[in-house]
Predicted model as a PDB file, atoms N, CA, C, CB and O in Angstrom, pLDDT in the B-factor column:
MODEL        1                                                                  
ATOM      1  N   MET A   1      -2.919 -21.232  -4.362  1.00 59.00           N  
ATOM      2  CA  MET A   1      -2.951 -20.125  -5.297  1.00 59.00           C  
ATOM      3  C   MET A   1      -3.978 -19.095  -4.816  1.00 59.00           C  
ATOM      4  CB  MET A   1      -3.286 -20.623  -6.732  1.00 59.00           C  
ATOM      5  O   MET A   1      -5.142 -19.436  -4.604  1.00 59.00           O  
ATOM      6  N   PRO A   2      -3.554 -17.837  -4.643  1.00 76.00           N  
ATOM      7  CA  PRO A   2      -4.494 -16.805  -4.188  1.00 76.00           C  
ATOM      8  C   PRO A   2      -5.599 -16.546  -5.211  1.00 76.00           C  
ATOM      9  CB  PRO A   2      -3.747 -15.507  -3.899  1.00 76.00           C  
ATOM     10  O   PRO A   2      -5.413 -16.710  -6.416  1.00 76.00           O  
ATOM     11  N   VAL A   3      -6.732 -16.143  -4.696  1.00 89.00           N  
ATOM     12  CA  VAL A   3      -7.868 -15.814  -5.549  1.00 89.00           C  
ATOM     13  C   VAL A   3      -7.635 -14.476  -6.258  1.00 89.00           C  
ATOM     14  CB  VAL A   3      -9.169 -15.765  -4.719  1.00 89.00           C  
ATOM     15  O   VAL A   3      -8.076 -14.284  -7.391  1.00 89.00           O  
ATOM     16  N   MET A   4      -6.939 -13.553  -5.581  1.00 92.00           N  
ATOM     17  CA  MET A   4      -6.636 -12.252  -6.191  1.00 92.00           C  
ATOM     18  C   MET A   4      -5.259 -11.802  -5.732  1.00 92.00           C  
ATOM     19  CB  MET A   4      -7.718 -11.185  -5.821  1.00 92.00           C  
ATOM     20  O   MET A   4      -4.769 -12.220  -4.683  1.00 92.00           O  
ATOM     21  N   ASN A   5      -4.647 -10.949  -6.530  1.00 92.00           N  
ATOM     22  CA  ASN A   5      -3.334 -10.422  -6.148  1.00 92.00           C  
ATOM     23  C   ASN A   5      -3.514  -9.160  -5.303  1.00 92.00           C  
ATOM     24  CB  ASN A   5      -2.470 -10.118  -7.407  1.00 92.00           C  
ATOM     25  O   ASN A   5      -4.638  -8.731  -5.044  1.00 92.00           O  
ATOM     26  N   GLY A   6      -2.406  -8.579  -4.882  1.00 93.00           N  
ATOM     27  CA  GLY A   6      -2.451  -7.401  -4.019  1.00 93.00           C  
ATOM     28  C   GLY A   6      -3.099  -6.192  -4.670  1.00 93.00           C  
ATOM     29  O   GLY A   6      -3.759  -5.398  -4.000  1.00 93.00           O  
ATOM     30  N   TYR A   7      -2.910  -6.052  -5.971  1.00 93.00           N  
ATOM     31  CA  TYR A   7      -3.519  -4.922  -6.673  1.00 93.00           C  
ATOM     32  C   TYR A   7      -5.042  -5.063  -6.692  1.00 93.00           C  
ATOM     33  CB  TYR A   7      -2.973  -4.820  -8.115  1.00 93.00           C  
ATOM     34  O   TYR A   7      -5.768  -4.100  -6.444  1.00 93.00           O  
ATOM     35  N   GLU A   8      -5.509  -6.270  -6.988  1.00 96.00           N  
ATOM     36  CA  GLU A   8      -6.957  -6.515  -7.008  1.00 96.00           C  
ATOM     37  C   GLU A   8      -7.543  -6.355  -5.602  1.00 96.00           C  
ATOM     38  CB  GLU A   8      -7.263  -7.935  -7.560  1.00 96.00           C  
ATOM     39  O   GLU A   8      -8.620  -5.783  -5.437  1.00 96.00           O  
ATOM     40  N   ALA A   9      -6.840  -6.855  -4.604  1.00 96.00           N  
ATOM     41  CA  ALA A   9      -7.316  -6.731  -3.221  1.00 96.00           C  
ATOM     42  C   ALA A   9      -7.409  -5.262  -2.823  1.00 96.00           C  
ATOM     43  CB  ALA A   9      -6.380  -7.490  -2.249  1.00 96.00           C  
ATOM     44  O   ALA A   9      -8.371  -4.853  -2.173  1.00 96.00           O  
ATOM     45  N   THR A  10      -6.416  -4.470  -3.210  1.00 97.00           N  
ATOM     46  CA  THR A  10      -6.436  -3.043  -2.889  1.00 97.00           C  
ATOM     47  C   THR A  10      -7.615  -2.351  -3.547  1.00 97.00           C  
ATOM     48  CB  THR A  10      -5.131  -2.377  -3.323  1.00 97.00           C  
ATOM     49  O   THR A  10      -8.284  -1.529  -2.920  1.00 97.00           O  
ATOM     50  N   ARG A  11      -7.875  -2.675  -4.804  1.00 97.00           N  
ATOM     51  CA  ARG A  11      -9.035  -2.066  -5.488  1.00 97.00           C  
ATOM     52  C   ARG A  11     -10.342  -2.406  -4.764  1.00 97.00           C  
ATOM     53  CB  ARG A  11      -9.108  -2.548  -6.961  1.00 97.00           C  
ATOM     54  O   ARG A  11     -11.212  -1.548  -4.618  1.00 97.00           O  
ATOM     55  N   CYS A  12     -10.476  -3.641  -4.317  1.00 96.00           N  
ATOM     56  CA  CYS A  12     -11.684  -4.053  -3.587  1.00 96.00           C  
ATOM     57  C   CYS A  12     -11.799  -3.320  -2.252  1.00 96.00           C  
ATOM     58  CB  CYS A  12     -11.673  -5.575  -3.350  1.00 96.00           C  
ATOM     59  O   CYS A  12     -12.884  -2.883  -1.865  1.00 96.00           O  
ATOM     60  N   ILE A  13     -10.673  -3.190  -1.555  1.00 97.00           N  
ATOM     61  CA  ILE A  13     -10.673  -2.472  -0.277  1.00 97.00           C  
ATOM     62  C   ILE A  13     -11.061  -1.015  -0.499  1.00 97.00           C  
ATOM     63  CB  ILE A  13      -9.287  -2.562   0.407  1.00 97.00           C  
ATOM     64  O   ILE A  13     -11.895  -0.477   0.229  1.00 97.00           O  
ATOM     65  N   ARG A  14     -10.466  -0.380  -1.493  1.00 97.00           N  
ATOM     66  CA  ARG A  14     -10.780   1.038  -1.764  1.00 97.00           C  
ATOM     67  C   ARG A  14     -12.245   1.223  -2.139  1.00 97.00           C  
ATOM     68  CB  ARG A  14      -9.886   1.581  -2.893  1.00 97.00           C  
ATOM     69  O   ARG A  14     -12.871   2.204  -1.737  1.00 97.00           O  
ATOM     70  N   GLU A  15     -12.783   0.304  -2.891  1.00 97.00           N  
ATOM     71  CA  GLU A  15     -14.203   0.384  -3.262  1.00 97.00           C  
ATOM     72  C   GLU A  15     -15.086   0.299  -2.019  1.00 97.00           C  
ATOM     73  CB  GLU A  15     -14.570  -0.743  -4.257  1.00 97.00           C  
ATOM     74  O   GLU A  15     -16.031   1.073  -1.865  1.00 97.00           O  
ATOM     75  N   GLU A  16     -14.775  -0.637  -1.146  1.00 96.00           N  
ATOM     76  CA  GLU A  16     -15.558  -0.799   0.081  1.00 96.00           C  
ATOM     77  C   GLU A  16     -15.402   0.425   0.992  1.00 96.00           C  
ATOM     78  CB  GLU A  16     -15.125  -2.080   0.829  1.00 96.00           C  
ATOM     79  O   GLU A  16     -16.378   0.893   1.579  1.00 96.00           O  
ATOM     80  N   GLU A  17     -14.193   0.930   1.105  1.00 96.00           N  
ATOM     81  CA  GLU A  17     -13.955   2.109   1.943  1.00 96.00           C  
ATOM     82  C   GLU A  17     -14.745   3.316   1.457  1.00 96.00           C  
ATOM     83  CB  GLU A  17     -12.468   2.444   1.973  1.00 96.00           C  
ATOM     84  O   GLU A  17     -15.214   4.116   2.266  1.00 96.00           O  
ATOM     85  N   SER A  18     -14.894   3.455   0.153  1.00 96.00           N  
ATOM     86  CA  SER A  18     -15.600   4.616  -0.393  1.00 96.00           C  
ATOM     87  C   SER A  18     -17.053   4.658   0.072  1.00 96.00           C  
ATOM     88  CB  SER A  18     -15.543   4.599  -1.922  1.00 96.00           C  
ATOM     89  O   SER A  18     -17.663   5.726   0.127  1.00 96.00           O  
ATOM     90  N   ARG A  19     -17.590   3.523   0.398  1.00 96.00           N  
ATOM     91  CA  ARG A  19     -18.974   3.466   0.898  1.00 96.00           C  
ATOM     92  C   ARG A  19     -19.100   4.018   2.307  1.00 96.00           C  
ATOM     93  CB  ARG A  19     -19.484   2.035   0.870  1.00 96.00           C  
ATOM     94  O   ARG A  19     -20.175   4.454   2.718  1.00 96.00           O  
ATOM     95  N   TYR A  20     -17.995   3.998   3.048  1.00 95.00           N  
ATOM     96  CA  TYR A  20     -18.028   4.402   4.458  1.00 95.00           C  
ATOM     97  C   TYR A  20     -17.209   5.652   4.752  1.00 95.00           C  
ATOM     98  CB  TYR A  20     -17.532   3.276   5.317  1.00 95.00           C  
ATOM     99  O   TYR A  20     -17.164   6.106   5.895  1.00 95.00           O  
ATOM    100  N   GLY A  21     -16.571   6.204   3.749  1.00 93.00           N  
ATOM    101  CA  GLY A  21     -15.790   7.420   3.935  1.00 93.00           C  
ATOM    102  C   GLY A  21     -14.548   7.221   4.787  1.00 93.00           C  
ATOM    103  O   GLY A  21     -14.152   8.122   5.526  1.00 93.00           O  
ATOM    104  N   ILE A  22     -13.936   6.064   4.692  1.00 93.00           N  
ATOM    105  CA  ILE A  22     -12.714   5.785   5.454  1.00 93.00           C  
ATOM    106  C   ILE A  22     -11.575   5.472   4.490  1.00 93.00           C  
ATOM    107  CB  ILE A  22     -12.932   4.604   6.447  1.00 93.00           C  
ATOM    108  O   ILE A  22     -11.799   5.261   3.298  1.00 93.00           O  
ATOM    109  N   ARG A  23     -10.351   5.444   5.016  1.00 91.00           N  
ATOM    110  CA  ARG A  23      -9.205   5.065   4.188  1.00 91.00           C  
ATOM    111  C   ARG A  23      -8.160   4.394   5.068  1.00 91.00           C  
ATOM    112  CB  ARG A  23      -8.602   6.304   3.458  1.00 91.00           C  
ATOM    113  O   ARG A  23      -7.721   4.951   6.074  1.00 91.00           O  
ATOM    114  N   THR A  24      -7.774   3.199   4.673  1.00 92.00           N  
ATOM    115  CA  THR A  24      -6.758   2.416   5.352  1.00 92.00           C  
ATOM    116  C   THR A  24      -5.461   2.510   4.557  1.00 92.00           C  
ATOM    117  CB  THR A  24      -7.207   0.936   5.521  1.00 92.00           C  
ATOM    118  O   THR A  24      -5.465   2.245   3.355  1.00 92.00           O  
ATOM    119  N   PRO A  25      -4.355   2.879   5.195  1.00 92.00           N  
ATOM    120  CA  PRO A  25      -3.094   2.923   4.461  1.00 92.00           C  
ATOM    121  C   PRO A  25      -2.700   1.530   3.957  1.00 92.00           C  
ATOM    122  CB  PRO A  25      -1.982   3.498   5.351  1.00 92.00           C  
ATOM    123  O   PRO A  25      -2.771   0.553   4.703  1.00 92.00           O  
ATOM    124  N   ILE A  26      -2.289   1.444   2.700  1.00 95.00           N  
ATOM    125  CA  ILE A  26      -1.848   0.179   2.108  1.00 95.00           C  
ATOM    126  C   ILE A  26      -0.474   0.411   1.478  1.00 95.00           C  
ATOM    127  CB  ILE A  26      -2.884  -0.353   1.039  1.00 95.00           C  
ATOM    128  O   ILE A  26      -0.283   1.332   0.685  1.00 95.00           O  
ATOM    129  N   ILE A  27       0.476  -0.449   1.853  1.00 93.00           N  
ATOM    130  CA  ILE A  27       1.846  -0.347   1.362  1.00 93.00           C  
ATOM    131  C   ILE A  27       2.159  -1.577   0.517  1.00 93.00           C  
ATOM    132  CB  ILE A  27       2.857  -0.210   2.541  1.00 93.00           C  
ATOM    133  O   ILE A  27       1.968  -2.707   0.966  1.00 93.00           O  
ATOM    134  N   ALA A  28       2.637  -1.360  -0.699  1.00 91.00           N  
ATOM    135  CA  ALA A  28       3.079  -2.461  -1.551  1.00 91.00           C  
ATOM    136  C   ALA A  28       4.527  -2.772  -1.217  1.00 91.00           C  
ATOM    137  CB  ALA A  28       2.916  -2.112  -3.066  1.00 91.00           C  
ATOM    138  O   ALA A  28       5.386  -1.892  -1.279  1.00 91.00           O  
ATOM    139  N   LEU A  29       4.800  -4.022  -0.861  1.00 88.00           N  
ATOM    140  CA  LEU A  29       6.166  -4.491  -0.622  1.00 88.00           C  
ATOM    141  C   LEU A  29       6.484  -5.490  -1.715  1.00 88.00           C  
ATOM    142  CB  LEU A  29       6.331  -5.132   0.813  1.00 88.00           C  
ATOM    143  O   LEU A  29       5.922  -6.585  -1.749  1.00 88.00           O  
ATOM    144  N   THR A  30       7.381  -5.117  -2.604  1.00 84.00           N  
ATOM    145  CA  THR A  30       7.668  -5.974  -3.743  1.00 84.00           C  
ATOM    146  C   THR A  30       9.161  -6.167  -3.931  1.00 84.00           C  
ATOM    147  CB  THR A  30       7.057  -5.397  -5.002  1.00 84.00           C  
ATOM    148  O   THR A  30       9.971  -5.411  -3.394  1.00 84.00           O  
ATOM    149  N   ALA A  31       9.509  -7.173  -4.688  1.00 81.00           N  
ATOM    150  CA  ALA A  31      10.905  -7.393  -5.060  1.00 81.00           C  
ATOM    151  C   ALA A  31      11.249  -6.578  -6.300  1.00 81.00           C  
ATOM    152  CB  ALA A  31      11.177  -8.892  -5.307  1.00 81.00           C  
ATOM    153  O   ALA A  31      12.400  -6.557  -6.737  1.00 81.00           O  
ATOM    154  N   ASN A  32      10.264  -5.918  -6.855  1.00 70.00           N  
ATOM    155  CA  ASN A  32      10.420  -5.195  -8.103  1.00 70.00           C  
ATOM    156  C   ASN A  32      10.498  -3.700  -7.835  1.00 70.00           C  
ATOM    157  CB  ASN A  32       9.266  -5.511  -9.061  1.00 70.00           C  
ATOM    158  O   ASN A  32       9.549  -3.108  -7.321  1.00 70.00           O  
ATOM    159  N   SER A  33      11.616  -3.094  -8.176  1.00 67.00           N  
ATOM    160  CA  SER A  33      11.776  -1.667  -7.899  1.00 67.00           C  
ATOM    161  C   SER A  33      11.582  -0.794  -9.137  1.00 67.00           C  
ATOM    162  CB  SER A  33      13.141  -1.413  -7.316  1.00 67.00           C  
ATOM    163  O   SER A  33      11.779   0.419  -9.072  1.00 67.00           O  
ATOM    164  N   VAL A  34      11.206  -1.385 -10.238  1.00 73.00           N  
ATOM    165  CA  VAL A  34      11.066  -0.606 -11.465  1.00 73.00           C  
ATOM    166  C   VAL A  34       9.842   0.298 -11.417  1.00 73.00           C  
ATOM    167  CB  VAL A  34      10.979  -1.532 -12.671  1.00 73.00           C  
ATOM    168  O   VAL A  34       8.924   0.101 -10.620  1.00 73.00           O  
ATOM    169  N   GLU A  35       9.861   1.277 -12.278  1.00 76.00           N  
ATOM    170  CA  GLU A  35       8.782   2.268 -12.350  1.00 76.00           C  
ATOM    171  C   GLU A  35       7.412   1.628 -12.560  1.00 76.00           C  
ATOM    172  CB  GLU A  35       9.059   3.251 -13.473  1.00 76.00           C  
ATOM    173  O   GLU A  35       6.409   2.126 -12.049  1.00 76.00           O  
ATOM    174  N   LYS A  36       7.366   0.529 -13.307  1.00 77.00           N  
ATOM    175  CA  LYS A  36       6.089  -0.143 -13.585  1.00 77.00           C  
ATOM    176  C   LYS A  36       5.436  -0.597 -12.287  1.00 77.00           C  
ATOM    177  CB  LYS A  36       6.299  -1.352 -14.527  1.00 77.00           C  
ATOM    178  O   LYS A  36       4.226  -0.437 -12.124  1.00 77.00           O  
ATOM    179  N   GLY A  37       6.202  -1.156 -11.364  1.00 82.00           N  
ATOM    180  CA  GLY A  37       5.647  -1.601 -10.090  1.00 82.00           C  
ATOM    181  C   GLY A  37       5.055  -0.452  -9.304  1.00 82.00           C  
ATOM    182  O   GLY A  37       3.984  -0.580  -8.712  1.00 82.00           O  
ATOM    183  N   LEU A  38       5.752   0.671  -9.298  1.00 86.00           N  
ATOM    184  CA  LEU A  38       5.252   1.865  -8.618  1.00 86.00           C  
ATOM    185  C   LEU A  38       3.963   2.347  -9.261  1.00 86.00           C  
ATOM    186  CB  LEU A  38       6.304   2.982  -8.641  1.00 86.00           C  
ATOM    187  O   LEU A  38       2.993   2.654  -8.567  1.00 86.00           O  
ATOM    188  N   GLN A  39       3.952   2.413 -10.577  1.00 88.00           N  
ATOM    189  CA  GLN A  39       2.763   2.869 -11.304  1.00 88.00           C  
ATOM    190  C   GLN A  39       1.571   1.949 -11.028  1.00 88.00           C  
ATOM    191  CB  GLN A  39       3.048   2.929 -12.820  1.00 88.00           C  
ATOM    192  O   GLN A  39       0.467   2.430 -10.771  1.00 88.00           O  
ATOM    193  N   ASP A  40       1.784   0.643 -11.078  1.00 89.00           N  
ATOM    194  CA  ASP A  40       0.702  -0.314 -10.815  1.00 89.00           C  
ATOM    195  C   ASP A  40       0.158  -0.152  -9.396  1.00 89.00           C  
ATOM    196  CB  ASP A  40       1.198  -1.757 -11.027  1.00 89.00           C  
ATOM    197  O   ASP A  40      -1.053  -0.190  -9.179  1.00 89.00           O  
ATOM    198  N   ALA A  41       1.059   0.029  -8.441  1.00 91.00           N  
ATOM    199  CA  ALA A  41       0.638   0.176  -7.047  1.00 91.00           C  
ATOM    200  C   ALA A  41      -0.204   1.439  -6.860  1.00 91.00           C  
ATOM    201  CB  ALA A  41       1.862   0.215  -6.120  1.00 91.00           C  
ATOM    202  O   ALA A  41      -1.243   1.400  -6.202  1.00 91.00           O  
ATOM    203  N   MET A  42       0.235   2.537  -7.427  1.00 93.00           N  
ATOM    204  CA  MET A  42      -0.489   3.794  -7.279  1.00 93.00           C  
ATOM    205  C   MET A  42      -1.843   3.738  -7.986  1.00 93.00           C  
ATOM    206  CB  MET A  42       0.344   4.953  -7.828  1.00 93.00           C  
ATOM    207  O   MET A  42      -2.839   4.239  -7.466  1.00 93.00           O  
ATOM    208  N   GLU A  43      -1.877   3.130  -9.165  1.00 94.00           N  
ATOM    209  CA  GLU A  43      -3.138   3.012  -9.901  1.00 94.00           C  
ATOM    210  C   GLU A  43      -4.137   2.134  -9.151  1.00 94.00           C  
ATOM    211  CB  GLU A  43      -2.886   2.439 -11.302  1.00 94.00           C  
ATOM    212  O   GLU A  43      -5.345   2.351  -9.246  1.00 94.00           O  
ATOM    213  N   ALA A  44      -3.649   1.158  -8.415  1.00 95.00           N  
ATOM    214  CA  ALA A  44      -4.534   0.278  -7.649  1.00 95.00           C  
ATOM    215  C   ALA A  44      -5.073   0.962  -6.405  1.00 95.00           C  
ATOM    216  CB  ALA A  44      -3.801  -0.994  -7.257  1.00 95.00           C  
ATOM    217  O   ALA A  44      -6.061   0.513  -5.824  1.00 95.00           O  
ATOM    218  N   GLY A  45      -4.418   2.065  -5.987  1.00 96.00           N  
ATOM    219  CA  GLY A  45      -4.881   2.787  -4.812  1.00 96.00           C  
ATOM    220  C   GLY A  45      -4.005   2.606  -3.586  1.00 96.00           C  
ATOM    221  O   GLY A  45      -4.391   2.988  -2.481  1.00 96.00           O  
ATOM    222  N   MET A  46      -2.823   2.025  -3.776  1.00 96.00           N  
ATOM    223  CA  MET A  46      -1.904   1.866  -2.647  1.00 96.00           C  
ATOM    224  C   MET A  46      -1.280   3.212  -2.313  1.00 96.00           C  
ATOM    225  CB  MET A  46      -0.803   0.817  -2.964  1.00 96.00           C  
ATOM    226  O   MET A  46      -1.168   4.089  -3.170  1.00 96.00           O  
ATOM    227  N   ASP A  47      -0.877   3.363  -1.060  1.00 92.00           N  
ATOM    228  CA  ASP A  47      -0.313   4.623  -0.611  1.00 92.00           C  
ATOM    229  C   ASP A  47       1.189   4.724  -0.839  1.00 92.00           C  
ATOM    230  CB  ASP A  47      -0.611   4.817   0.837  1.00 92.00           C  
ATOM    231  O   ASP A  47       1.717   5.811  -1.074  1.00 92.00           O  
ATOM    232  N   LEU A  48       1.869   3.592  -0.769  1.00 91.00           N  
ATOM    233  CA  LEU A  48       3.321   3.564  -0.946  1.00 91.00           C  
ATOM    234  C   LEU A  48       3.725   2.305  -1.689  1.00 91.00           C  
ATOM    235  CB  LEU A  48       4.046   3.641   0.413  1.00 91.00           C  
ATOM    236  O   LEU A  48       3.014   1.300  -1.667  1.00 91.00           O  
ATOM    237  N   HIS A  49       4.875   2.371  -2.347  1.00 90.00           N  
ATOM    238  CA  HIS A  49       5.460   1.203  -3.007  1.00 90.00           C  
ATOM    239  C   HIS A  49       6.902   1.124  -2.560  1.00 90.00           C  
ATOM    240  CB  HIS A  49       5.348   1.289  -4.578  1.00 90.00           C  
ATOM    241  O   HIS A  49       7.684   2.040  -2.811  1.00 90.00           O  
ATOM    242  N   LEU A  50       7.264   0.028  -1.894  1.00 89.00           N  
ATOM    243  CA  LEU A  50       8.621  -0.160  -1.400  1.00 89.00           C  
ATOM    244  C   LEU A  50       9.195  -1.441  -1.982  1.00 89.00           C  
ATOM    245  CB  LEU A  50       8.648  -0.200   0.144  1.00 89.00           C  
ATOM    246  O   LEU A  50       8.517  -2.465  -2.063  1.00 89.00           O  
ATOM    247  N   ALA A  51      10.458  -1.364  -2.384  1.00 86.00           N  
ATOM    248  CA  ALA A  51      11.132  -2.535  -2.932  1.00 86.00           C  
ATOM    249  C   ALA A  51      11.950  -3.210  -1.835  1.00 86.00           C  
ATOM    250  CB  ALA A  51      12.036  -2.143  -4.129  1.00 86.00           C  
ATOM    251  O   ALA A  51      12.664  -2.551  -1.079  1.00 86.00           O  
ATOM    252  N   LYS A  52      11.834  -4.531  -1.762  1.00 86.00           N  
ATOM    253  CA  LYS A  52      12.589  -5.303  -0.783  1.00 86.00           C  
ATOM    254  C   LYS A  52      14.028  -5.459  -1.253  1.00 86.00           C  
ATOM    255  CB  LYS A  52      11.939  -6.683  -0.552  1.00 86.00           C  
ATOM    256  O   LYS A  52      14.281  -5.420  -2.457  1.00 86.00           O  
ATOM    257  N   PRO A  53      14.966  -5.633  -0.351  1.00 89.00           N  
ATOM    258  CA  PRO A  53      14.810  -5.703   1.101  1.00 89.00           C  
ATOM    259  C   PRO A  53      14.692  -4.302   1.715  1.00 89.00           C  
ATOM    260  CB  PRO A  53      15.997  -6.456   1.727  1.00 89.00           C  
ATOM    261  O   PRO A  53      15.258  -3.334   1.206  1.00 89.00           O  
ATOM    262  N   ILE A  54      13.955  -4.222   2.802  1.00 90.00           N  
ATOM    263  CA  ILE A  54      13.754  -2.964   3.508  1.00 90.00           C  
ATOM    264  C   ILE A  54      14.237  -3.156   4.940  1.00 90.00           C  
ATOM    265  CB  ILE A  54      12.250  -2.512   3.467  1.00 90.00           C  
ATOM    266  O   ILE A  54      13.778  -4.076   5.618  1.00 90.00           O  
ATOM    267  N   PRO A  55      15.143  -2.320   5.415  1.00 93.00           N  
ATOM    268  CA  PRO A  55      15.611  -2.457   6.798  1.00 93.00           C  
ATOM    269  C   PRO A  55      14.462  -2.267   7.798  1.00 93.00           C  
ATOM    270  CB  PRO A  55      16.731  -1.437   7.082  1.00 93.00           C  
ATOM    271  O   PRO A  55      13.593  -1.418   7.598  1.00 93.00           O  
ATOM    272  N   LYS A  56      14.466  -3.049   8.854  1.00 94.00           N  
ATOM    273  CA  LYS A  56      13.391  -2.987   9.854  1.00 94.00           C  
ATOM    274  C   LYS A  56      13.159  -1.574  10.407  1.00 94.00           C  
ATOM    275  CB  LYS A  56      13.709  -3.927  10.999  1.00 94.00           C  
ATOM    276  O   LYS A  56      12.007  -1.167  10.554  1.00 94.00           O  
ATOM    277  N   PRO A  57      14.213  -0.821  10.716  1.00 96.00           N  
ATOM    278  CA  PRO A  57      13.961   0.540  11.215  1.00 96.00           C  
ATOM    279  C   PRO A  57      13.220   1.413  10.190  1.00 96.00           C  
ATOM    280  CB  PRO A  57      15.285   1.206  11.593  1.00 96.00           C  
ATOM    281  O   PRO A  57      12.414   2.265  10.564  1.00 96.00           O  
ATOM    282  N   ARG A  58      13.495   1.198   8.916  1.00 94.00           N  
ATOM    283  CA  ARG A  58      12.808   1.967   7.857  1.00 94.00           C  
ATOM    284  C   ARG A  58      11.323   1.616   7.823  1.00 94.00           C  
ATOM    285  CB  ARG A  58      13.452   1.690   6.466  1.00 94.00           C  
ATOM    286  O   ARG A  58      10.474   2.498   7.690  1.00 94.00           O  
ATOM    287  N   ILE A  59      11.013   0.333   7.943  1.00 92.00           N  
ATOM    288  CA  ILE A  59       9.604  -0.091   7.972  1.00 92.00           C  
ATOM    289  C   ILE A  59       8.897   0.523   9.172  1.00 92.00           C  
ATOM    290  CB  ILE A  59       9.493  -1.638   8.018  1.00 92.00           C  
ATOM    291  O   ILE A  59       7.788   1.042   9.048  1.00 92.00           O  
ATOM    292  N   ALA A  60       9.541   0.463  10.332  1.00 94.00           N  
ATOM    293  CA  ALA A  60       8.945   1.031  11.546  1.00 94.00           C  
ATOM    294  C   ALA A  60       8.672   2.521  11.372  1.00 94.00           C  
ATOM    295  CB  ALA A  60       9.865   0.801  12.756  1.00 94.00           C  
ATOM    296  O   ALA A  60       7.615   3.004  11.778  1.00 94.00           O  
ATOM    297  N   GLN A  61       9.604   3.253  10.777  1.00 95.00           N  
ATOM    298  CA  GLN A  61       9.422   4.686  10.571  1.00 95.00           C  
ATOM    299  C   GLN A  61       8.281   4.969   9.594  1.00 95.00           C  
ATOM    300  CB  GLN A  61      10.718   5.315  10.060  1.00 95.00           C  
ATOM    301  O   GLN A  61       7.504   5.902   9.797  1.00 95.00           O  
ATOM    302  N   ILE A  62       8.182   4.177   8.553  1.00 93.00           N  
ATOM    303  CA  ILE A  62       7.108   4.359   7.572  1.00 93.00           C  
ATOM    304  C   ILE A  62       5.745   4.133   8.221  1.00 93.00           C  
ATOM    305  CB  ILE A  62       7.296   3.399   6.377  1.00 93.00           C  
ATOM    306  O   ILE A  62       4.815   4.911   8.007  1.00 93.00           O  
ATOM    307  N   VAL A  63       5.629   3.076   9.006  1.00 91.00           N  
ATOM    308  CA  VAL A  63       4.361   2.787   9.688  1.00 91.00           C  
ATOM    309  C   VAL A  63       4.027   3.920  10.664  1.00 91.00           C  
ATOM    310  CB  VAL A  63       4.435   1.422  10.441  1.00 91.00           C  
ATOM    311  O   VAL A  63       2.881   4.365  10.721  1.00 91.00           O  
ATOM    312  N   LEU A  64       5.005   4.384  11.422  1.00 93.00           N  
ATOM    313  CA  LEU A  64       4.784   5.488  12.352  1.00 93.00           C  
ATOM    314  C   LEU A  64       4.322   6.741  11.615  1.00 93.00           C  
ATOM    315  CB  LEU A  64       6.062   5.783  13.143  1.00 93.00           C  
ATOM    316  O   LEU A  64       3.386   7.411  12.050  1.00 93.00           O  
ATOM    317  N   ASP A  65       4.975   7.056  10.504  1.00 93.00           N  
ATOM    318  CA  ASP A  65       4.582   8.227   9.705  1.00 93.00           C  
ATOM    319  C   ASP A  65       3.148   8.101   9.203  1.00 93.00           C  
ATOM    320  CB  ASP A  65       5.536   8.407   8.516  1.00 93.00           C  
ATOM    321  O   ASP A  65       2.390   9.070   9.251  1.00 93.00           O  
ATOM    322  N   LEU A  66       2.769   6.918   8.724  1.00 88.00           N  
ATOM    323  CA  LEU A  66       1.394   6.703   8.254  1.00 88.00           C  
ATOM    324  C   LEU A  66       0.392   6.836   9.386  1.00 88.00           C  
ATOM    325  CB  LEU A  66       1.261   5.327   7.607  1.00 88.00           C  
ATOM    326  O   LEU A  66      -0.684   7.405   9.198  1.00 88.00           O  
ATOM    327  N   CYS A  67       0.730   6.321  10.555  1.00 87.00           N  
ATOM    328  CA  CYS A  67      -0.166   6.446  11.721  1.00 87.00           C  
ATOM    329  C   CYS A  67      -0.368   7.897  12.096  1.00 87.00           C  
ATOM    330  CB  CYS A  67       0.392   5.673  12.923  1.00 87.00           C  
ATOM    331  O   CYS A  67      -1.481   8.310  12.423  1.00 87.00           O  
ATOM    332  N   ASN A  68       0.701   8.674  12.051  1.00 89.00           N  
ATOM    333  CA  ASN A  68       0.601  10.109  12.362  1.00 89.00           C  
ATOM    334  C   ASN A  68      -0.251  10.829  11.330  1.00 89.00           C  
ATOM    335  CB  ASN A  68       1.997  10.749  12.426  1.00 89.00           C  
ATOM    336  O   ASN A  68      -0.995  11.744  11.684  1.00 89.00           O  
ATOM    337  N   GLN A  69      -0.163  10.443  10.069  1.00 85.00           N  
ATOM    338  CA  GLN A  69      -0.991  11.061   9.020  1.00 85.00           C  
ATOM    339  C   GLN A  69      -2.457  10.759   9.242  1.00 85.00           C  
ATOM    340  CB  GLN A  69      -0.564  10.571   7.630  1.00 85.00           C  
ATOM    341  O   GLN A  69      -3.306  11.631   9.056  1.00 85.00           O  
ATOM    342  N   VAL A  70      -2.766   9.534   9.638  1.00 74.00           N  
ATOM    343  CA  VAL A  70      -4.156   9.123   9.852  1.00 74.00           C  
ATOM    344  C   VAL A  70      -4.754   9.886  11.021  1.00 74.00           C  
ATOM    345  CB  VAL A  70      -4.246   7.605  10.103  1.00 74.00           C  
ATOM    346  O   VAL A  70      -5.935  10.234  10.990  1.00 74.00           O  
ATOM    347  N   GLN A  71      -3.959  10.151  12.053  1.00 72.00           N  
ATOM    348  CA  GLN A  71      -4.456  10.846  13.246  1.00 72.00           C  
ATOM    349  C   GLN A  71      -4.723  12.313  12.970  1.00 72.00           C  
ATOM    350  CB  GLN A  71      -3.462  10.714  14.391  1.00 72.00           C  
ATOM    351  O   GLN A  71      -5.571  12.920  13.625  1.00 72.00           O  
ATOM    352  N   ASN A  72      -4.013  12.895  12.010  1.00 65.00           N  
ATOM    353  CA  ASN A  72      -4.169  14.331  11.744  1.00 65.00           C  
ATOM    354  C   ASN A  72      -5.296  14.611  10.851  1.00 65.00           C  
ATOM    355  CB  ASN A  72      -2.944  14.902  11.158  1.00 65.00           C  
ATOM    356  O   ASN A  72      -5.558  15.770  10.531  1.00 65.00           O  
TER     357      ASN A  72                                                      
ENDMDL                                                                          
END                                                                             
């Protein structure tokens, strides 16, 4: 059993990042596509919320897009 869920982990990561002025992209991958899941992910500080299943090419494109955003 995990000590914390993804939302709690994201909040902890964002808190730590704020001390150093950095930001790591975080993507929520869930089986739940309802609006509540999206809202929870955004409130926790995640950058994207994607509902499974996700085609591999789509995941690759999303990661590439995030990498390009970080570089700019």
